N, C-alpha and C positions, 0 to 999 in steps of 0.2 A: 630452511626457512620455517620458523615455528608456525605450523598450520594450526589453526584453531578449529578443532573438530566439534561439531555440534549435532548430537542426535536429535532428530525432530521431537518436539514437545518436552525434551529434557532441558533443565537449566544448563548453561554452557559450561559451568565449572566441573560438571561431571566428565566432560569429554575433550577438553583442550589437550592437544598433543603437540610436542615439540619435535619437528622433523628435520629435514635435511637441506643443506645448501648445495644440492647436487648440481644445479645449473652453474655453480661457480667452480666446482672441481669435480670433473666427471670421474666415475669409478668404472672399472671394467666388469663389475658384478652384474650389470643389467644391460639390456639392449640400448643401442643408440636411439632407437625409436622412442623409448620411454624418456630418455633425457631430452630428446628433441621436443616432445610435447611439453615438458617442464619449462624448457627455455622459451618456447613460443608463447606459452601461456603467461609466463612472467613478463615477457617483453610487451605483450599486448596490454597487460595491466599497467605497466609503467607508462606506456604511450597514452593511456586514457586519463592520466593524472592532470589535474589543474589546481592551481592555488585556491585554497578555501577562501582567502580574502577577496579574490576576484569573483567568486560565486556569490558570496555574501553581499558584495558591493554592486551586484548587477541587478537592477530592479526588474529586468525581464525574466529573471529566473523564478522558479516556483517559491512563493513566500514560505511555505512550510519547510522546504529544503533549506532555504536560507536561515530560518530560525534554528533548525536542528544543528546545522554546521556552526552557527554562531555559538551555541551552547557547547559544542564539542571543543571549540577553541578556548573557551573559559576553562574547561577541564584540562585541556593541553597545557595552558599556561600554569594552572595550579600544580600539575604534575612536576614541572621543573622547579617552580618557585618554592613550593611547600613540601614536596616529597623528595627533592634532590634527584629527580630522574633526568635522563639526558635531554639537553636543550638543543634540538636539531630540527630538521624539516619534516621528520616522521609525524604523521597525523596532522600536518598542517596543509596537506593536500587532499584532494577528493577525486575518486574515480567511480563513475557509473558503469557497473559491470553488466547491467541489463539481464540479470538472472538472480535467483535466490541464493545460490551457493557459488562460491569462487572456486572451490576444489572439492573433489570427492576422494576420500581415503578408503583403501581396501585393507582390511585386517584378515588374517587367516591363522588357524591353529589346526593341529591334527584332530581327528575325530574324538580320540579319547585322551586328550592332553590339553592343558591350559598354557602350554609353552607356545608363545607366538612365533610365527614365521617372521624373522627379522631381516632388515636390509641395512647394510653398513655403508656410510659415506664419510668422506673427509669432513672435518670441522664439526659436524653435528653428531658424529658417532653412529651407533646402531639404534634403529627405531623399529617399531612393530607394525609398520604399514607401508603402503606406497600411495602416493598422491597423484591424482589426475585432474587436469583442468577441464576435461569434458566427461560428463557422465557416461557416454558410450564407451570410452576408454576404460573407465572403472568397471563397467558391467562386463566387458570383454575379459578383463583380468580376473574378475570374480568367477566367471564361467570357466576359465582355464584352471583356476585353483580348485573349484568344486569338482571338476573332472578328475583331479588327482585324489579325491576323497577327503579333502580338507573342509573344515567348518570355515565359512566366509561371512564377512559382514562389511557392508558399505555405509560409511557415515558422511553426511554432507558437511561442508566447511563453509562458514559464513565470513570468516576473517582469519588473517594470518599475518605474521611479521617476518622480516628477513634478518632479525638480530642487528639491524642498523646497516646492513650491507647496501641496502637501497633506502631511499626516502619512502617509507611505507605510507600509503594513503588511507584515509577513511573511505571505506567501501560503501556503495549504496546498499548492500546487503546488511550492513551494520545499522543503518538508520531505521530499520524495522523495529529495533529494540527501544525500550524505555530509556529515559534520560540517565537513570542511575546505572543501568547496565552499560550504556555507551561510555560513560565516564570511567567506570571501573575497568572496562576492556582496554581503554587507552592506558590506564595505570598498569595493568597486567602486562601488556605487550612492551611497554617501555621498560618494565622491570627486567624483561628478558634481555634487552639491550644493555642494561646496567651490569648484569652478571649472567653468564650462561656457562654451564659445565657440560662439555660434550659427553654424551652417553649416559647421563644420569637424569632420566626424565623426572623421577619422583622428587629429587632435590630441586631441579629447575622449576617445576610446576608448583611445588609447595611454596618455594620462595616467592614466585610471582603471585601466587594466590594470597599469601599473607600481605604483600604490598597492595594488591587489589583491595583486600578487605579493609586493611587499616587506612589506606588512602581514601577509600569510599566513605569510611566512617568520618574521617576528617573533612572530606568534601561536603558531606551532608551537614556536619556541625558548622562549618564556615558559612554555609548558605542557609542554615536553619531549615533544613529539609528533613522530612521523616523518612524512614527506611521504606522503600517502595514495596518490598516483598519479604516481610519477616516470616510469614507463614510458609512461603515457598522455601526459605532457607531451612526451616525445621523439617519440612517434607523431604527435601533433597537429602538431608543428613540421614534420616531414618530409612529412606529408600536405598541410598547408597549402602548402608549397613546391611540391609536385607540382601542386596546383590552380593556383597562381599561374603556374607555367611554362606550363600549358595556356592560361591566359588571355592570356599574353604572345604565344604563338604564334597564337592566334585574333585578337588585335588586329592583328598583322602581316598575317594573311590578309585580314581585312575591309578593311584599308587598301590592299591591293594592287590592281592594275588587272585582276585576274581577273574573268571573267564571274560573274553571280550563280549559275549552275549549278555552276561550279567551286568557288565559295566554299561552297555548300551541301554539296558532296561533301567538301571539306576540313574543314568543320565536323564532319561525321559521323566522319571519320577521326580528328580530334583527340580526340573524345570516346571513341572506341574505344581509342586510344592511352592515354588517362588510365586507363581500366579495366584495360588490359593491364599497364601499369607499376605500378598500385596492387597488382594481384594478385601480380606478381613481388616487389614489396617486402614485402608481407604474408607470403608463403610463404617467402621467402628469409631475412628478417630477424626476423620475429615469430612463427615457428612456425605460420603459417597462421591466427593469431588477431589481429584488429584490430577496433576498434569502428565502422569506417566502411563496412562492406559494404553496409548498406541504402541509404546515401546514394549510393554509387557505382553500385550495381546498379539503382537507380531511374532514371526519366527524367532525362536530362541536357540542359540548355540554357544559354543565356547568362545568364539571370536567376538561375539557381541558383548561379552563380559569384560574384555580386555581394558577398556579405558577407566574402569571404576577404581577409585581409591587413590590413584596417583596424585591427584591434585590437592588432596588434603592430608596425605600421610605424615608429612613433617610440619604442617602449619603449627601445631602446638609447640614444636621445638623453636621455630622462628619467632613465635609470639613471646616465649620466655627470653630468647636472645634479645629481642627488641626492648623488653622491659629492663633487662640487665644493663643496657647502655642508656637507660633513662629516656627512651623514645627519641634518641638523637639519630637522625637518618644517616649522616656521614659515618658516624661511629658504627652504626648497624651494618652498613654496606661493607665497611672495612672488615668487620668480623665475619661477614658472609664470605668474603673473598678468602680469608684465612681458613675458614671451615672448608671451603671448596678445594683448597690446595692440599688437604689431608689425603692420604691413601684411602681408598674406599672403606676398608674395614675400620679404620680409625674414625673416618667421617661418620659412618653409620653408628658407631659406639657413642660419639659425641652427640649426635642428634638424638639418640635414645635417652642419653642422660639429660639433655636439655628438655626434652619432652616430659621428663619426670620431675622437672623443676630444679635441677641441679645446676650449679655453676661449674663450667668446664674450662680448663685452661688449654688453649691452642693458639 
């Protein structure tokens, strides 16, 4: 079930991750206890659902809640009518989860490697984390992994979808967001229902991120709304690149013939460089204000870098593909399906050519 991972204070597009439908098809690679908490958490969430129309139509409910849900349904209708996204009960239901996060995801890597510890499941393929419906479970897993000498990071998840296997609700945690973000999240998650390629996170998230961005642009245009966060988009782009540059230098360091002691020292130096360069960029270009301070000033390790870059990697390719079909959504989705059917090497080559602005036959 595509979990939407959100690092506190970071924009959500840095961190969404598409995970597993483990509760639908159990694998022998993990304990039944782990799957049990997944199944229990999902079933509790499903039991909490109620039709949005009933909440909106009930004068005894909180007026602010009713107003936000009413707006969500306008975006939901727009998604199917104007963007060609699935027309089903997903995001036409509401669930109050009574907590800030619905799931906590645990990421891990070796101390001197950026290779994630992966977990493979039927349908969704292999993913770089394990999700827990309770924070204590995530903390216990993190403690276990740290005892093995691994770098570990826990990220809170405010929303996720099940790729259409269930009627996914709008969660109370989602209503803390602004109107634009709420609408774009609906577009993003419905895009996963439209097309999902097991095991290729970069492809899936880049595709959904393109639909989110283009859908959001058209949504604002239709409603004559300004972009709520143009500065944040630029800040996010530059900060992401800063992290990716750090990751590339670490990758080269870990692949070098240096001793483990030298690599540990180099790792520490790279994280200090990241903090220093971020502070310089924030103070020089953004007047000393940026939303990433808590992330940067918290503990840094390899696992914390894992989500970056995946959500934007192939967005330029999908942008070109969309333009090549004249902005026609059905034609675009048909081309995405053909692209996804290619063997991985051919798919990557096609995406690289599209990103370069070339027309590709497939």
